[in-house]
PDB file with SEQRES, HELIX, SHEET and CRYST1 records, atoms N, CA, C and O in Angstrom:
SEQRES   1 A   84  MET THR THR ASP GLU GLN PRO SER SER VAL HIS ASP LEU          
SEQRES   2 A   84  LEU ASN ASP ALA THR GLN TRP LEU GLN TYR ALA ARG GLY          
SEQRES   3 A   84  VAL THR ALA THR LEU ALA ASP LEU ILE HIS GLU ALA ASP          
SEQRES   4 A   84  GLY VAL ASP CYS ARG GLN LEU SER LEU THR LEU GLU ALA          
SEQRES   5 A   84  ILE ALA ALA MET THR SER HIS GLY THR ARG GLN LEU GLY          
SEQRES   6 A   84  GLU ALA ARG ALA GLN MET SER TRP GLU ALA ALA MET GLU          
SEQRES   7 A   84  ASN VAL PRO VAL ARG SER                                      
HELIX    1 AA1 VAL A   10  GLU A   37  1                                  28    
HELIX    2 AA2 CYS A   43  GLU A   78  1                                  36    
CRYST1    1.000    1.000    1.000  90.00  90.00  90.00 P 1           1          
ATOM      1  N   MET A   1       0.797  -1.169   0.011  1.00  0.00           N  
ATOM      2  CA  MET A   1      -0.019   0.015   0.007  1.00  0.00           C  
ATOM      3  C   MET A   1       0.818   1.248  -0.020  1.00  0.00           C  
ATOM      4  O   MET A   1       1.948   1.240   0.470  1.00  0.00           O  
ATOM      5  N   THR A   2       0.307   2.298  -0.571  1.00  0.00           N  
ATOM      6  CA  THR A   2       1.138   3.487  -0.632  1.00  0.00           C  
ATOM      7  C   THR A   2       1.030   4.327   0.624  1.00  0.00           C  
ATOM      8  O   THR A   2       0.111   4.137   1.422  1.00  0.00           O  
ATOM      9  N   THR A   3       1.925   5.219   0.802  1.00  0.00           N  
ATOM     10  CA  THR A   3       1.947   6.087   2.013  1.00  0.00           C  
ATOM     11  C   THR A   3       1.275   7.474   1.593  1.00  0.00           C  
ATOM     12  O   THR A   3       1.087   7.773   0.414  1.00  0.00           O  
ATOM     13  N   ASP A   4       0.945   8.261   2.630  1.00  0.00           N  
ATOM     14  CA  ASP A   4       0.419   9.562   2.374  1.00  0.00           C  
ATOM     15  C   ASP A   4       1.480  10.585   1.975  1.00  0.00           C  
ATOM     16  O   ASP A   4       1.176  11.688   1.519  1.00  0.00           O  
ATOM     17  N   GLU A   5       2.724  10.182   2.162  1.00  0.00           N  
ATOM     18  CA  GLU A   5       3.804  11.160   1.859  1.00  0.00           C  
ATOM     19  C   GLU A   5       4.091  11.283   0.365  1.00  0.00           C  
ATOM     20  O   GLU A   5       4.552  12.338  -0.072  1.00  0.00           O  
ATOM     21  N   GLN A   6       3.850  10.294  -0.398  1.00  0.00           N  
ATOM     22  CA  GLN A   6       4.046  10.397  -1.855  1.00  0.00           C  
ATOM     23  C   GLN A   6       2.753  10.212  -2.622  1.00  0.00           C  
ATOM     24  O   GLN A   6       1.866   9.458  -2.223  1.00  0.00           O  
ATOM     25  N   PRO A   7       2.672  10.945  -3.769  1.00  0.00           N  
ATOM     26  CA  PRO A   7       1.428  10.836  -4.529  1.00  0.00           C  
ATOM     27  C   PRO A   7       1.294   9.411  -5.122  1.00  0.00           C  
ATOM     28  O   PRO A   7       2.282   8.804  -5.535  1.00  0.00           O  
ATOM     29  N   SER A   8       0.078   8.909  -5.150  1.00  0.00           N  
ATOM     30  CA  SER A   8      -0.177   7.579  -5.618  1.00  0.00           C  
ATOM     31  C   SER A   8      -0.381   7.640  -7.124  1.00  0.00           C  
ATOM     32  O   SER A   8      -1.005   8.558  -7.656  1.00  0.00           O  
ATOM     33  N   SER A   9       0.184   6.599  -7.815  1.00  0.00           N  
ATOM     34  CA  SER A   9      -0.079   6.512  -9.257  1.00  0.00           C  
ATOM     35  C   SER A   9      -1.424   5.798  -9.417  1.00  0.00           C  
ATOM     36  O   SER A   9      -1.967   5.231  -8.469  1.00  0.00           O  
ATOM     37  N   VAL A  10      -1.943   5.844 -10.650  1.00  0.00           N  
ATOM     38  CA  VAL A  10      -3.194   5.115 -10.932  1.00  0.00           C  
ATOM     39  C   VAL A  10      -3.035   3.643 -10.677  1.00  0.00           C  
ATOM     40  O   VAL A  10      -3.956   2.996 -10.178  1.00  0.00           O  
ATOM     41  N   HIS A  11      -1.859   3.087 -11.018  1.00  0.00           N  
ATOM     42  CA  HIS A  11      -1.606   1.707 -10.809  1.00  0.00           C  
ATOM     43  C   HIS A  11      -1.649   1.394  -9.293  1.00  0.00           C  
ATOM     44  O   HIS A  11      -2.247   0.409  -8.859  1.00  0.00           O  
ATOM     45  N   ASP A  12      -1.006   2.252  -8.527  1.00  0.00           N  
ATOM     46  CA  ASP A  12      -1.014   1.996  -7.036  1.00  0.00           C  
ATOM     47  C   ASP A  12      -2.441   2.089  -6.453  1.00  0.00           C  
ATOM     48  O   ASP A  12      -2.842   1.290  -5.607  1.00  0.00           O  
ATOM     49  N   LEU A  13      -3.186   3.093  -6.942  1.00  0.00           N  
ATOM     50  CA  LEU A  13      -4.500   3.221  -6.381  1.00  0.00           C  
ATOM     51  C   LEU A  13      -5.415   1.964  -6.748  1.00  0.00           C  
ATOM     52  O   LEU A  13      -6.191   1.450  -5.942  1.00  0.00           O  
ATOM     53  N   LEU A  14      -5.236   1.543  -8.024  1.00  0.00           N  
ATOM     54  CA  LEU A  14      -6.035   0.367  -8.377  1.00  0.00           C  
ATOM     55  C   LEU A  14      -5.633  -0.908  -7.628  1.00  0.00           C  
ATOM     56  O   LEU A  14      -6.481  -1.702  -7.221  1.00  0.00           O  
ATOM     57  N   ASN A  15      -4.361  -1.077  -7.463  1.00  0.00           N  
ATOM     58  CA  ASN A  15      -3.869  -2.178  -6.616  1.00  0.00           C  
ATOM     59  C   ASN A  15      -4.366  -2.158  -5.199  1.00  0.00           C  
ATOM     60  O   ASN A  15      -4.793  -3.180  -4.663  1.00  0.00           O  
ATOM     61  N   ASP A  16      -4.311  -0.978  -4.583  1.00  0.00           N  
ATOM     62  CA  ASP A  16      -4.866  -0.752  -3.218  1.00  0.00           C  
ATOM     63  C   ASP A  16      -6.293  -1.006  -3.137  1.00  0.00           C  
ATOM     64  O   ASP A  16      -6.760  -1.657  -2.202  1.00  0.00           O  
ATOM     65  N   ALA A  17      -7.055  -0.497  -4.128  1.00  0.00           N  
ATOM     66  CA  ALA A  17      -8.485  -0.668  -4.107  1.00  0.00           C  
ATOM     67  C   ALA A  17      -8.845  -2.125  -4.230  1.00  0.00           C  
ATOM     68  O   ALA A  17      -9.769  -2.584  -3.559  1.00  0.00           O  
ATOM     69  N   THR A  18      -8.157  -2.860  -5.056  1.00  0.00           N  
ATOM     70  CA  THR A  18      -8.422  -4.310  -5.242  1.00  0.00           C  
ATOM     71  C   THR A  18      -8.122  -5.040  -3.996  1.00  0.00           C  
ATOM     72  O   THR A  18      -8.868  -5.933  -3.595  1.00  0.00           O  
ATOM     73  N   GLN A  19      -7.015  -4.674  -3.352  1.00  0.00           N  
ATOM     74  CA  GLN A  19      -6.661  -5.328  -2.085  1.00  0.00           C  
ATOM     75  C   GLN A  19      -7.754  -5.144  -0.965  1.00  0.00           C  
ATOM     76  O   GLN A  19      -8.143  -6.103  -0.299  1.00  0.00           O  
ATOM     77  N   TRP A  20      -8.216  -3.896  -0.797  1.00  0.00           N  
ATOM     78  CA  TRP A  20      -9.224  -3.582   0.190  1.00  0.00           C  
ATOM     79  C   TRP A  20     -10.553  -4.229  -0.149  1.00  0.00           C  
ATOM     80  O   TRP A  20     -11.255  -4.667   0.762  1.00  0.00           O  
ATOM     81  N   LEU A  21     -10.923  -4.309  -1.387  1.00  0.00           N  
ATOM     82  CA  LEU A  21     -12.189  -4.884  -1.748  1.00  0.00           C  
ATOM     83  C   LEU A  21     -12.078  -6.469  -1.596  1.00  0.00           C  
ATOM     84  O   LEU A  21     -13.067  -7.151  -1.327  1.00  0.00           O  
ATOM     85  N   GLN A  22     -10.886  -6.973  -1.775  1.00  0.00           N  
ATOM     86  CA  GLN A  22     -10.701  -8.446  -1.538  1.00  0.00           C  
ATOM     87  C   GLN A  22     -10.774  -8.736  -0.076  1.00  0.00           C  
ATOM     88  O   GLN A  22     -11.335  -9.762   0.309  1.00  0.00           O  
ATOM     89  N   TYR A  23     -10.219  -7.856   0.789  1.00  0.00           N  
ATOM     90  CA  TYR A  23     -10.314  -8.036   2.185  1.00  0.00           C  
ATOM     91  C   TYR A  23     -11.805  -8.067   2.618  1.00  0.00           C  
ATOM     92  O   TYR A  23     -12.226  -8.943   3.374  1.00  0.00           O  
ATOM     93  N   ALA A  24     -12.586  -7.085   2.116  1.00  0.00           N  
ATOM     94  CA  ALA A  24     -14.007  -6.962   2.470  1.00  0.00           C  
ATOM     95  C   ALA A  24     -14.730  -8.289   2.011  1.00  0.00           C  
ATOM     96  O   ALA A  24     -15.537  -8.855   2.749  1.00  0.00           O  
ATOM     97  N   ARG A  25     -14.432  -8.713   0.875  1.00  0.00           N  
ATOM     98  CA  ARG A  25     -15.088  -9.967   0.348  1.00  0.00           C  
ATOM     99  C   ARG A  25     -14.679 -11.167   1.232  1.00  0.00           C  
ATOM    100  O   ARG A  25     -15.510 -12.030   1.515  1.00  0.00           O  
ATOM    101  N   GLY A  26     -13.451 -11.223   1.651  1.00  0.00           N  
ATOM    102  CA  GLY A  26     -13.003 -12.369   2.493  1.00  0.00           C  
ATOM    103  C   GLY A  26     -13.635 -12.365   3.860  1.00  0.00           C  
ATOM    104  O   GLY A  26     -14.028 -13.394   4.410  1.00  0.00           O  
ATOM    105  N   VAL A  27     -13.716 -11.138   4.392  1.00  0.00           N  
ATOM    106  CA  VAL A  27     -14.370 -11.075   5.743  1.00  0.00           C  
ATOM    107  C   VAL A  27     -15.925 -11.363   5.601  1.00  0.00           C  
ATOM    108  O   VAL A  27     -16.512 -12.013   6.466  1.00  0.00           O  
ATOM    109  N   THR A  28     -16.524 -10.897   4.567  1.00  0.00           N  
ATOM    110  CA  THR A  28     -17.914 -11.119   4.388  1.00  0.00           C  
ATOM    111  C   THR A  28     -18.253 -12.638   4.224  1.00  0.00           C  
ATOM    112  O   THR A  28     -19.263 -13.121   4.736  1.00  0.00           O  
ATOM    113  N   ALA A  29     -17.337 -13.388   3.466  1.00  0.00           N  
ATOM    114  CA  ALA A  29     -17.518 -14.813   3.272  1.00  0.00           C  
ATOM    115  C   ALA A  29     -17.342 -15.532   4.588  1.00  0.00           C  
ATOM    116  O   ALA A  29     -18.102 -16.437   4.931  1.00  0.00           O  
ATOM    117  N   THR A  30     -16.298 -15.101   5.338  1.00  0.00           N  
ATOM    118  CA  THR A  30     -16.013 -15.760   6.629  1.00  0.00           C  
ATOM    119  C   THR A  30     -17.167 -15.544   7.564  1.00  0.00           C  
ATOM    120  O   THR A  30     -17.623 -16.486   8.213  1.00  0.00           O  
ATOM    121  N   LEU A  31     -17.675 -14.271   7.654  1.00  0.00           N  
ATOM    122  CA  LEU A  31     -18.787 -13.945   8.538  1.00  0.00           C  
ATOM    123  C   LEU A  31     -20.033 -14.735   8.122  1.00  0.00           C  
ATOM    124  O   LEU A  31     -20.742 -15.242   8.991  1.00  0.00           O  
ATOM    125  N   ALA A  32     -20.296 -14.845   6.926  1.00  0.00           N  
ATOM    126  CA  ALA A  32     -21.455 -15.668   6.447  1.00  0.00           C  
ATOM    127  C   ALA A  32     -21.316 -17.060   6.871  1.00  0.00           C  
ATOM    128  O   ALA A  32     -22.303 -17.632   7.336  1.00  0.00           O  
ATOM    129  N   ASP A  33     -20.154 -17.690   6.758  1.00  0.00           N  
ATOM    130  CA  ASP A  33     -19.945 -19.079   7.150  1.00  0.00           C  
ATOM    131  C   ASP A  33     -20.123 -19.209   8.687  1.00  0.00           C  
ATOM    132  O   ASP A  33     -20.705 -20.187   9.157  1.00  0.00           O  
ATOM    133  N   LEU A  34     -19.646 -18.272   9.428  1.00  0.00           N  
ATOM    134  CA  LEU A  34     -19.741 -18.347  10.934  1.00  0.00           C  
ATOM    135  C   LEU A  34     -21.183 -18.188  11.346  1.00  0.00           C  
ATOM    136  O   LEU A  34     -21.622 -18.895  12.254  1.00  0.00           O  
ATOM    137  N   ILE A  35     -21.942 -17.310  10.741  1.00  0.00           N  
ATOM    138  CA  ILE A  35     -23.354 -17.108  11.045  1.00  0.00           C  
ATOM    139  C   ILE A  35     -24.156 -18.344  10.666  1.00  0.00           C  
ATOM    140  O   ILE A  35     -25.071 -18.749  11.383  1.00  0.00           O  
ATOM    141  N   HIS A  36     -23.816 -18.912   9.576  1.00  0.00           N  
ATOM    142  CA  HIS A  36     -24.584 -20.106   9.073  1.00  0.00           C  
ATOM    143  C   HIS A  36     -24.418 -21.247  10.059  1.00  0.00           C  
ATOM    144  O   HIS A  36     -25.372 -21.979  10.320  1.00  0.00           O  
ATOM    145  N   GLU A  37     -23.215 -21.413  10.615  1.00  0.00           N  
ATOM    146  CA  GLU A  37     -22.889 -22.490  11.516  1.00  0.00           C  
ATOM    147  C   GLU A  37     -23.238 -22.177  13.037  1.00  0.00           C  
ATOM    148  O   GLU A  37     -23.279 -23.094  13.857  1.00  0.00           O  
ATOM    149  N   ALA A  38     -23.483 -20.877  13.383  1.00  0.00           N  
ATOM    150  CA  ALA A  38     -23.710 -20.508  14.729  1.00  0.00           C  
ATOM    151  C   ALA A  38     -25.046 -20.922  15.245  1.00  0.00           C  
ATOM    152  O   ALA A  38     -26.039 -20.922  14.518  1.00  0.00           O  
ATOM    153  N   ASP A  39     -25.074 -21.295  16.570  1.00  0.00           N  
ATOM    154  CA  ASP A  39     -26.367 -21.539  17.311  1.00  0.00           C  
ATOM    155  C   ASP A  39     -26.964 -20.188  17.691  1.00  0.00           C  
ATOM    156  O   ASP A  39     -28.188 -20.053  17.690  1.00  0.00           O  
ATOM    157  N   GLY A  40     -26.150 -19.184  18.015  1.00  0.00           N  
ATOM    158  CA  GLY A  40     -26.621 -17.884  18.369  1.00  0.00           C  
ATOM    159  C   GLY A  40     -25.650 -16.843  17.803  1.00  0.00           C  
ATOM    160  O   GLY A  40     -24.519 -17.120  17.404  1.00  0.00           O  
ATOM    161  N   VAL A  41     -26.205 -15.600  17.805  1.00  0.00           N  
ATOM    162  CA  VAL A  41     -25.411 -14.507  17.169  1.00  0.00           C  
ATOM    163  C   VAL A  41     -25.249 -13.377  18.196  1.00  0.00           C  
ATOM    164  O   VAL A  41     -26.234 -12.949  18.798  1.00  0.00           O  
ATOM    165  N   ASP A  42     -24.048 -12.904  18.396  1.00  0.00           N  
ATOM    166  CA  ASP A  42     -23.758 -11.762  19.200  1.00  0.00           C  
ATOM    167  C   ASP A  42     -23.952 -10.573  18.311  1.00  0.00           C  
ATOM    168  O   ASP A  42     -23.145 -10.305  17.421  1.00  0.00           O  
ATOM    169  N   CYS A  43     -25.028  -9.859  18.552  1.00  0.00           N  
ATOM    170  CA  CYS A  43     -25.403  -8.720  17.661  1.00  0.00           C  
ATOM    171  C   CYS A  43     -24.375  -7.625  17.744  1.00  0.00           C  
ATOM    172  O   CYS A  43     -24.120  -6.977  16.728  1.00  0.00           O  
ATOM    173  N   ARG A  44     -23.768  -7.373  18.876  1.00  0.00           N  
ATOM    174  CA  ARG A  44     -22.722  -6.337  18.986  1.00  0.00           C  
ATOM    175  C   ARG A  44     -21.539  -6.673  18.150  1.00  0.00           C  
ATOM    176  O   ARG A  44     -21.022  -5.824  17.424  1.00  0.00           O  
ATOM    177  N   GLN A  45     -21.093  -7.912  18.238  1.00  0.00           N  
ATOM    178  CA  GLN A  45     -19.898  -8.287  17.439  1.00  0.00           C  
ATOM    179  C   GLN A  45     -20.266  -8.273  15.914  1.00  0.00           C  
ATOM    180  O   GLN A  45     -19.463  -7.856  15.080  1.00  0.00           O  
ATOM    181  N   LEU A  46     -21.431  -8.713  15.603  1.00  0.00           N  
ATOM    182  CA  LEU A  46     -21.891  -8.737  14.223  1.00  0.00           C  
ATOM    183  C   LEU A  46     -21.949  -7.307  13.688  1.00  0.00           C  
ATOM    184  O   LEU A  46     -21.553  -7.065  12.547  1.00  0.00           O  
ATOM    185  N   SER A  47     -22.431  -6.359  14.483  1.00  0.00           N  
ATOM    186  CA  SER A  47     -22.475  -4.980  14.000  1.00  0.00           C  
ATOM    187  C   SER A  47     -21.161  -4.351  13.808  1.00  0.00           C  
ATOM    188  O   SER A  47     -20.981  -3.566  12.877  1.00  0.00           O  
ATOM    189  N   LEU A  48     -20.192  -4.671  14.684  1.00  0.00           N  
ATOM    190  CA  LEU A  48     -18.803  -4.196  14.543  1.00  0.00           C  
ATOM    191  C   LEU A  48     -18.201  -4.786  13.258  1.00  0.00           C  
ATOM    192  O   LEU A  48     -17.522  -4.075  12.518  1.00  0.00           O  
ATOM    193  N   THR A  49     -18.435  -6.038  12.995  1.00  0.00           N  
ATOM    194  CA  THR A  49     -17.902  -6.694  11.842  1.00  0.00           C  
ATOM    195  C   THR A  49     -18.450  -6.065  10.574  1.00  0.00           C  
ATOM    196  O   THR A  49     -17.718  -5.791   9.623  1.00  0.00           O  
ATOM    197  N   LEU A  50     -19.757  -5.844  10.587  1.00  0.00           N  
ATOM    198  CA  LEU A  50     -20.361  -5.302   9.378  1.00  0.00           C  
ATOM    199  C   LEU A  50     -19.902  -3.817   9.175  1.00  0.00           C  
ATOM    200  O   LEU A  50     -19.772  -3.380   8.032  1.00  0.00           O  
ATOM    201  N   GLU A  51     -19.665  -3.066  10.231  1.00  0.00           N  
ATOM    202  CA  GLU A  51     -19.030  -1.751  10.111  1.00  0.00           C  
ATOM    203  C   GLU A  51     -17.652  -1.796   9.501  1.00  0.00           C  
ATOM    204  O   GLU A  51     -17.279  -0.955   8.684  1.00  0.00           O  
ATOM    205  N   ALA A  52     -16.894  -2.811   9.922  1.00  0.00           N  
ATOM    206  CA  ALA A  52     -15.558  -2.979   9.362  1.00  0.00           C  
ATOM    207  C   ALA A  52     -15.602  -3.342   7.884  1.00  0.00           C  
ATOM    208  O   ALA A  52     -14.768  -2.869   7.112  1.00  0.00           O  
ATOM    209  N   ILE A  53     -16.535  -4.153   7.484  1.00  0.00           N  
ATOM    210  CA  ILE A  53     -16.699  -4.490   6.010  1.00  0.00           C  
ATOM    211  C   ILE A  53     -17.066  -3.198   5.226  1.00  0.00           C  
ATOM    212  O   ILE A  53     -16.537  -2.895   4.157  1.00  0.00           O  
ATOM    213  N   ALA A  54     -18.042  -2.447   5.872  1.00  0.00           N  
ATOM    214  CA  ALA A  54     -18.397  -1.215   5.128  1.00  0.00           C  
ATOM    215  C   ALA A  54     -17.241  -0.220   5.054  1.00  0.00           C  
ATOM    216  O   ALA A  54     -17.134   0.498   4.060  1.00  0.00           O  
ATOM    217  N   ALA A  55     -16.403  -0.149   6.026  1.00  0.00           N  
ATOM    218  CA  ALA A  55     -15.227   0.739   5.964  1.00  0.00           C  
ATOM    219  C   ALA A  55     -14.226   0.285   4.924  1.00  0.00           C  
ATOM    220  O   ALA A  55     -13.664   1.119   4.214  1.00  0.00           O  
ATOM    221  N   MET A  56     -13.982  -1.024   4.810  1.00  0.00           N  
ATOM    222  CA  MET A  56     -13.061  -1.558   3.764  1.00  0.00           C  
ATOM    223  C   MET A  56     -13.615  -1.348   2.383  1.00  0.00           C  
ATOM    224  O   MET A  56     -12.884  -1.006   1.453  1.00  0.00           O  
ATOM    225  N   THR A  57     -14.947  -1.559   2.245  1.00  0.00           N  
ATOM    226  CA  THR A  57     -15.542  -1.354   0.963  1.00  0.00           C  
ATOM    227  C   THR A  57     -15.534   0.127   0.579  1.00  0.00           C  
ATOM    228  O   THR A  57     -15.271   0.463  -0.575  1.00  0.00           O  
ATOM    229  N   SER A  58     -15.808   0.973   1.493  1.00  0.00           N  
ATOM    230  CA  SER A  58     -15.781   2.415   1.276  1.00  0.00           C  
ATOM    231  C   SER A  58     -14.440   2.881   0.844  1.00  0.00           C  
ATOM    232  O   SER A  58     -14.339   3.635  -0.123  1.00  0.00           O  
ATOM    233  N   HIS A  59     -13.389   2.465   1.523  1.00  0.00           N  
ATOM    234  CA  HIS A  59     -12.001   2.803   1.279  1.00  0.00           C  
ATOM    235  C   HIS A  59     -11.682   2.342  -0.110  1.00  0.00           C  
ATOM    236  O   HIS A  59     -11.182   3.166  -0.876  1.00  0.00           O  
ATOM    237  N   GLY A  60     -11.914   1.106  -0.529  1.00  0.00           N  
ATOM    238  CA  GLY A  60     -11.587   0.584  -1.818  1.00  0.00           C  
ATOM    239  C   GLY A  60     -12.344   1.325  -2.874  1.00  0.00           C  
ATOM    240  O   GLY A  60     -11.773   1.655  -3.913  1.00  0.00           O  
ATOM    241  N   THR A  61     -13.605   1.603  -2.658  1.00  0.00           N  
ATOM    242  CA  THR A  61     -14.418   2.300  -3.638  1.00  0.00           C  
ATOM    243  C   THR A  61     -13.878   3.789  -3.856  1.00  0.00           C  
ATOM    244  O   THR A  61     -13.836   4.305  -4.973  1.00  0.00           O  
ATOM    245  N   ARG A  62     -13.483   4.406  -2.730  1.00  0.00           N  
ATOM    246  CA  ARG A  62     -12.904   5.748  -2.874  1.00  0.00           C  
ATOM    247  C   ARG A  62     -11.583   5.729  -3.645  1.00  0.00           C  
ATOM    248  O   ARG A  62     -11.326   6.632  -4.441  1.00  0.00           O  
ATOM    249  N   GLN A  63     -10.774   4.754  -3.429  1.00  0.00           N  
ATOM    250  CA  GLN A  63      -9.561   4.639  -4.237  1.00  0.00           C  
ATOM    251  C   GLN A  63      -9.830   4.387  -5.686  1.00  0.00           C  
ATOM    252  O   GLN A  63      -9.073   4.868  -6.529  1.00  0.00           O  
ATOM    253  N   LEU A  64     -10.886   3.646  -6.033  1.00  0.00           N  
ATOM    254  CA  LEU A  64     -11.221   3.413  -7.344  1.00  0.00           C  
ATOM    255  C   LEU A  64     -11.652   4.754  -8.043  1.00  0.00           C  
ATOM    256  O   LEU A  64     -11.342   5.013  -9.206  1.00  0.00           O  
ATOM    257  N   GLY A  65     -12.391   5.581  -7.240  1.00  0.00           N  
ATOM    258  CA  GLY A  65     -12.843   6.855  -7.801  1.00  0.00           C  
ATOM    259  C   GLY A  65     -11.625   7.763  -8.020  1.00  0.00           C  
ATOM    260  O   GLY A  65     -11.521   8.436  -9.045  1.00  0.00           O  
ATOM    261  N   GLU A  66     -10.722   7.773  -7.061  1.00  0.00           N  
ATOM    262  CA  GLU A  66      -9.451   8.589  -7.243  1.00  0.00           C  
ATOM    263  C   GLU A  66      -8.715   8.178  -8.478  1.00  0.00           C  
ATOM    264  O   GLU A  66      -8.261   9.021  -9.252  1.00  0.00           O  
ATOM    265  N   ALA A  67      -8.588   6.826  -8.681  1.00  0.00           N  
ATOM    266  CA  ALA A  67      -7.821   6.302  -9.826  1.00  0.00           C  
ATOM    267  C   ALA A  67      -8.518   6.729 -11.100  1.00  0.00           C  
ATOM    268  O   ALA A  67      -7.839   7.136 -12.042  1.00  0.00           O  
ATOM    269  N   ARG A  68      -9.804   6.660 -11.178  1.00  0.00           N  
ATOM    270  CA  ARG A  68     -10.566   7.107 -12.320  1.00  0.00           C  
ATOM    271  C   ARG A  68     -10.399   8.588 -12.608  1.00  0.00           C  
ATOM    272  O   ARG A  68     -10.213   8.972 -13.763  1.00  0.00           O  
ATOM    273  N   ALA A  69     -10.463   9.457 -11.548  1.00  0.00           N  
ATOM    274  CA  ALA A  69     -10.271  10.834 -11.752  1.00  0.00           C  
ATOM    275  C   ALA A  69      -8.887  11.147 -12.163  1.00  0.00           C  
ATOM    276  O   ALA A  69      -8.705  12.081 -12.945  1.00  0.00           O  
ATOM    277  N   GLN A  70      -7.866  10.436 -11.698  1.00  0.00           N  
ATOM    278  CA  GLN A  70      -6.561  10.685 -12.073  1.00  0.00           C  
ATOM    279  C   GLN A  70      -6.288  10.291 -13.518  1.00  0.00           C  
ATOM    280  O   GLN A  70      -5.575  10.986 -14.243  1.00  0.00           O  
ATOM    281  N   MET A  71      -6.865   9.168 -13.920  1.00  0.00           N  
ATOM    282  CA  MET A  71      -6.770   8.704 -15.292  1.00  0.00           C  
ATOM    283  C   MET A  71      -7.445   9.692 -16.215  1.00  0.00           C  
ATOM    284  O   MET A  71      -6.904   9.964 -17.287  1.00  0.00           O  
ATOM    285  N   SER A  72      -8.622  10.259 -15.859  1.00  0.00           N  
ATOM    286  CA  SER A  72      -9.282  11.219 -16.691  1.00  0.00           C  
ATOM    287  C   SER A  72      -8.425  12.505 -16.843  1.00  0.00           C  
ATOM    288  O   SER A  72      -8.268  13.050 -17.936  1.00  0.00           O  
ATOM    289  N   TRP A  73      -7.874  12.965 -15.674  1.00  0.00           N  
ATOM    290  CA  TRP A  73      -7.048  14.122 -15.624  1.00  0.00           C  
ATOM    291  C   TRP A  73      -5.804  13.987 -16.549  1.00  0.00           C  
ATOM    292  O   TRP A  73      -5.472  14.873 -17.336  1.00  0.00           O  
ATOM    293  N   GLU A  74      -5.156  12.833 -16.396  1.00  0.00           N  
ATOM    294  CA  GLU A  74      -3.968  12.530 -17.246  1.00  0.00           C  
ATOM    295  C   GLU A  74      -4.317  12.517 -18.725  1.00  0.00           C  
ATOM    296  O   GLU A  74      -3.581  13.038 -19.563  1.00  0.00           O  
ATOM    297  N   ALA A  75      -5.506  11.883 -19.036  1.00  0.00           N  
ATOM    298  CA  ALA A  75      -5.879  11.840 -20.446  1.00  0.00           C  
ATOM    299  C   ALA A  75      -6.190  13.215 -20.981  1.00  0.00           C  
ATOM    300  O   ALA A  75      -5.897  13.528 -22.135  1.00  0.00           O  
ATOM    301  N   ALA A  76      -6.797  14.051 -20.122  1.00  0.00           N  
ATOM    302  CA  ALA A  76      -7.158  15.381 -20.564  1.00  0.00           C  
ATOM    303  C   ALA A  76      -5.910  16.274 -20.722  1.00  0.00           C  
ATOM    304  O   ALA A  76      -5.893  17.193 -21.541  1.00  0.00           O  
ATOM    305  N   MET A  77      -4.904  15.995 -19.946  1.00  0.00           N  
ATOM    306  CA  MET A  77      -3.648  16.783 -20.019  1.00  0.00           C  
ATOM    307  C   MET A  77      -2.851  16.391 -21.264  1.00  0.00           C  
ATOM    308  O   MET A  77      -2.101  17.212 -21.794  1.00  0.00           O  
ATOM    309  N   GLU A  78      -2.996  15.178 -21.730  1.00  0.00           N  
ATOM    310  CA  GLU A  78      -2.333  14.718 -22.895  1.00  0.00           C  
ATOM    311  C   GLU A  78      -2.843  15.445 -24.129  1.00  0.00           C  
ATOM    312  O   GLU A  78      -2.099  15.623 -25.093  1.00  0.00           O  
ATOM    313  N   ASN A  79      -4.067  15.855 -24.111  1.00  0.00           N  
ATOM    314  CA  ASN A  79      -4.752  16.577 -25.241  1.00  0.00           C  
ATOM    315  C   ASN A  79      -4.599  18.071 -25.217  1.00  0.00           C  
ATOM    316  O   ASN A  79      -5.037  18.762 -26.136  1.00  0.00           O  
ATOM    317  N   VAL A  80      -3.974  18.581 -24.162  1.00  0.00           N  
ATOM    318  CA  VAL A  80      -3.870  20.040 -23.989  1.00  0.00           C  
ATOM    319  C   VAL A  80      -2.608  20.480 -24.787  1.00  0.00           C  
ATOM    320  O   VAL A  80      -1.515  19.953 -24.580  1.00  0.00           O  
ATOM    321  N   PRO A  81      -2.789  21.417 -25.661  1.00  0.00           N  
ATOM    322  CA  PRO A  81      -1.546  21.947 -26.420  1.00  0.00           C  
ATOM    323  C   PRO A  81      -0.647  22.622 -25.448  1.00  0.00           C  
ATOM    324  O   PRO A  81      -1.085  23.241 -24.478  1.00  0.00           O  
ATOM    325  N   VAL A  82       0.677  22.488 -25.733  1.00  0.00           N  
ATOM    326  CA  VAL A  82       1.747  23.146 -24.973  1.00  0.00           C  
ATOM    327  C   VAL A  82       1.792  24.516 -25.347  1.00  0.00           C  
ATOM    328  O   VAL A  82       1.903  24.817 -26.536  1.00  0.00           O  
ATOM    329  N   ARG A  83       1.712  25.451 -24.380  1.00  0.00           N  
ATOM    330  CA  ARG A  83       1.900  26.848 -24.643  1.00  0.00           C  
ATOM    331  C   ARG A  83       3.296  27.331 -24.414  1.00  0.00           C  
ATOM    332  O   ARG A  83       3.957  26.882 -23.478  1.00  0.00           O  
ATOM    333  N   SER A  84       3.770  28.240 -25.247  1.00  0.00           N  
ATOM    334  CA  SER A  84       5.151  28.746 -25.110  1.00  0.00           C  
ATOM    335  C   SER A  84       5.105  30.077 -24.421  1.00  0.00           C  
ATOM    336  O   SER A  84       6.148  30.692 -24.198  1.00  0.00           O  
TER     337      SER A  84                                                      
END                                                                             
């Protein structure tokens, strides 16, 4: 993952987004398996886990948006004539 000290490239943003969204998918699948097998559910722990999944998904989605904006910006700058 990239640090806040250096600007992220589109490639870095897409890799990070993919990683966070895979984390969210993995936790969701594990949670679904645990709930399916459980005799009882601790609603407090379930809500914390769902909030974590939402945070991971939000972070990954935000990075996808940033990558798309950066790609659009770079494409637009390629078409701008150089002024002397």
